[in-house]
C-alpha positions in Angstrom: 33.0 -194.6 -39.8 29.6 -195.1 -41.3 28.9 -198.1 -39.1 30.0 -196.2 -36.0 27.4 -193.5 -36.8 24.7 -196.2 -37.1 25.7 -197.8 -33.8 25.8 -194.4 -32.1 22.1 -193.9 -33.0 22.7 -191.2 -35.7 22.1 -193.1 -39.0 21.0 -189.9 -40.7 24.6 -188.6 -40.6 25.7 -191.5 -42.9 24.0 -189.8 -45.8 26.1 -186.7 -45.2 29.2 -188.8 -45.3 28.1 -190.4 -48.6 27.5 -187.1 -50.3 30.7 -185.5 -48.8 34.0 -185.2 -50.5 35.5 -188.5 -49.1 32.2 -190.4 -49.8 32.2 -189.5 -53.4 35.9 -190.1 -53.7 35.8 -193.6 -52.2 32.4 -194.7 -53.4 32.1 -198.4 -53.5 29.7 -201.3 -52.8 30.7 -201.4 -49.1 29.7 -197.8 -48.6 26.5 -198.4 -50.5 25.7 -201.3 -48.2 26.3 -199.1 -45.2 24.0 -196.4 -46.7 21.2 -198.9 -47.1 21.8 -200.2 -43.6 21.6 -196.7 -42.2 18.2 -196.1 -44.0 16.8 -199.3 -42.5 18.1 -198.3 -39.0 16.6 -194.9 -39.3 13.2 -196.3 -40.3 13.6 -199.0 -37.6 12.5 -201.5 -40.1 13.7 -205.0 -39.2 12.3 -206.4 -42.5 14.3 -203.9 -44.6 17.3 -204.4 -42.3 17.3 -208.2 -43.0 16.8 -207.5 -46.7 20.0 -205.4 -46.8 21.9 -208.1 -44.9 20.8 -210.7 -47.5 21.7 -208.5 -50.5 25.1 -207.5 -49.2 26.0 -210.6 -47.1 29.3 -211.0 -49.0 30.6 -207.9 -47.3 28.4 -207.4 -44.1 28.7 -210.9 -42.9 32.2 -212.0 -44.1 34.1 -209.8 -41.6 33.7 -211.1 -38.0 34.0 -207.7 -36.4 31.4 -206.1 -38.7 29.1 -209.1 -38.3 29.2 -208.9 -34.5 28.4 -205.2 -34.6 25.5 -205.7 -37.0 24.1 -208.5 -34.8 24.3 -206.1 -31.9 22.5 -203.4 -33.9 19.8 -205.8 -35.0 19.1 -207.0 -31.4 18.9 -203.4 -30.3 16.4 -202.5 -33.0 14.4 -205.7 -32.2 14.2 -204.8 -28.5 13.3 -201.2 -29.2 10.5 -202.3 -31.6 9.2 -204.9 -29.1 9.1 -202.3 -26.3 7.2 -199.9 -28.6 4.6 -202.6 -29.5 3.9 -203.9 -25.9 4.0 -200.5 -24.1 0.2 -199.8 -24.6 -0.8 -203.2 -23.2 -1.1 -204.9 -19.9 -1.8 -208.3 -21.5 -1.2 -209.1 -25.2 -1.1 -212.3 -27.2 2.4 -213.3 -28.4 1.0 -214.2 -31.8 -0.3 -210.6 -32.2 3.2 -209.3 -31.4 4.8 -211.7 -33.9 2.3 -210.6 -36.5 3.1 -206.9 -36.0 6.8 -207.3 -36.0 6.7 -210.0 -38.8 8.7 -212.6 -37.0 7.9 -216.2 -35.9 6.1 -216.5 -32.6 8.8 -218.8 -31.2 11.5 -216.2 -31.9 9.4 -213.5 -30.4 8.7 -215.5 -27.3 12.4 -216.4 -26.8 13.4 -212.8 -27.2 10.7 -211.5 -24.8 11.9 -214.1 -22.2 15.5 -212.8 -22.5 14.3 -209.2 -22.1 12.4 -210.0 -19.0 15.4 -211.8 -17.5 17.6 -208.8 -18.4 15.0 -206.5 -16.8 14.4 -204.6 -20.0 10.7 -204.5 -18.9 8.6 -206.0 -16.1 6.4 -208.9 -17.1 5.8 -212.6 -17.3 5.0 -215.1 -20.1 1.9 -217.2 -19.8 2.9 -220.0 -22.1 -0.3 -221.9 -21.5 -2.4 -219.2 -22.9 0.3 -217.7 -25.2 0.0 -214.3 -23.5 2.5 -211.7 -22.4 1.5 -210.0 -19.1 3.2 -206.6 -18.7 3.6 -204.9 -15.4 4.1 -201.2 -14.6 7.7 -200.5 -13.8 8.0 -200.0 -10.1 10.6 -197.5 -8.9 12.9 -199.2 -6.4 13.1 -197.7 -2.9 16.7 -196.7 -2.5 16.4 -196.5 1.3 15.1 -200.0 1.4 18.0 -201.2 -0.8 20.5 -199.4 1.4 19.0 -201.0 4.5 19.2 -204.5 3.0 22.9 -203.8 2.1 23.6 -202.7 5.6 22.0 -205.8 7.1 23.9 -208.0 4.7 27.2 -206.3 5.6 26.5 -206.6 9.4 25.7 -210.3 9.0 29.0 -210.8 7.3 30.9 -208.9 10.0 29.2 -210.8 12.8 30.1 -214.1 11.1 33.7 -213.0 10.7 34.0 -211.9 14.4 32.4 -215.2 15.5 35.0 -217.2 13.5 37.8 -215.1 14.9 36.5 -215.6 18.5 36.5 -219.3 18.0 40.0 -219.3 16.7 41.3 -217.2 19.6 39.5 -219.4 22.2 41.0 -222.6 20.8 44.5 -221.1 20.8 44.1 -219.9 24.4 43.0 -223.4 25.5 45.8 -225.1 23.7 48.4 -222.8 25.3 47.1 -223.2 28.9 47.4 -227.0 28.8 51.1 -228.2 28.8 51.9 -231.5 27.1 51.8 -234.7 29.2 55.6 -235.5 28.7 56.4 -232.1 30.1 54.2 -232.8 33.2 56.1 -236.0 33.8 59.5 -234.3 33.4 58.5 -231.6 35.8 57.3 -234.0 38.4 60.4 -236.2 38.2 62.7 -233.1 38.7 60.9 -231.7 41.7 60.3 -234.8 43.7 63.5 -235.9 45.6 63.4 -239.2 47.4 64.1 -239.0 51.1 67.2 -240.9 52.5 66.5 -243.6 55.0 67.1 -242.6 58.6 70.0 -244.2 60.5 69.2 -246.1 63.7 70.4 -244.3 66.8 72.9 -246.4 68.9 72.2 -246.7 72.6 74.3 -244.5 74.8 77.1 -246.3 76.7 76.9 -246.5 80.4 80.0 -245.4 82.3 
């Protein structure tokens, strides 16, 4: 339950659970780990978050389900902190971002690249200069998108009708031409050979 509160973005409620009746009754190292994790999430401190993971790794990283949820939480915090750092800039050095967030520049560059691909913000990485160029987010024109969708659907419909027309034409041509054997059979049945004419005998003279 404590982890669910942290994932839901309300880590401050974990403290209320800890001092409540059930929290005091079932107080243990696992709940203490969740309490410290909630404090780090509330402060949005990645450094403190990683410290808690190191101290309580026997519990927080031994269970696969809890470990995946914590990885998701860490990535969410990292993205939120990066967005907060880069938001005032239009161009900023990656090394400066790494210094502020206290992570290696290579890790920061990799994460920023993924965020750009996932459209978490608009920008490009100038790896030659080691800069991040941030663009203002442009609101997409919904009418333009609808128009593009209509054109795409019309193109698909025209292609489908064209294929269907070709199929019907080929069937029509094949049905209008009878097979060669049938032509021969028909010809042999209809043509009747004429019988040779008998010679007429001369009339007898009386």
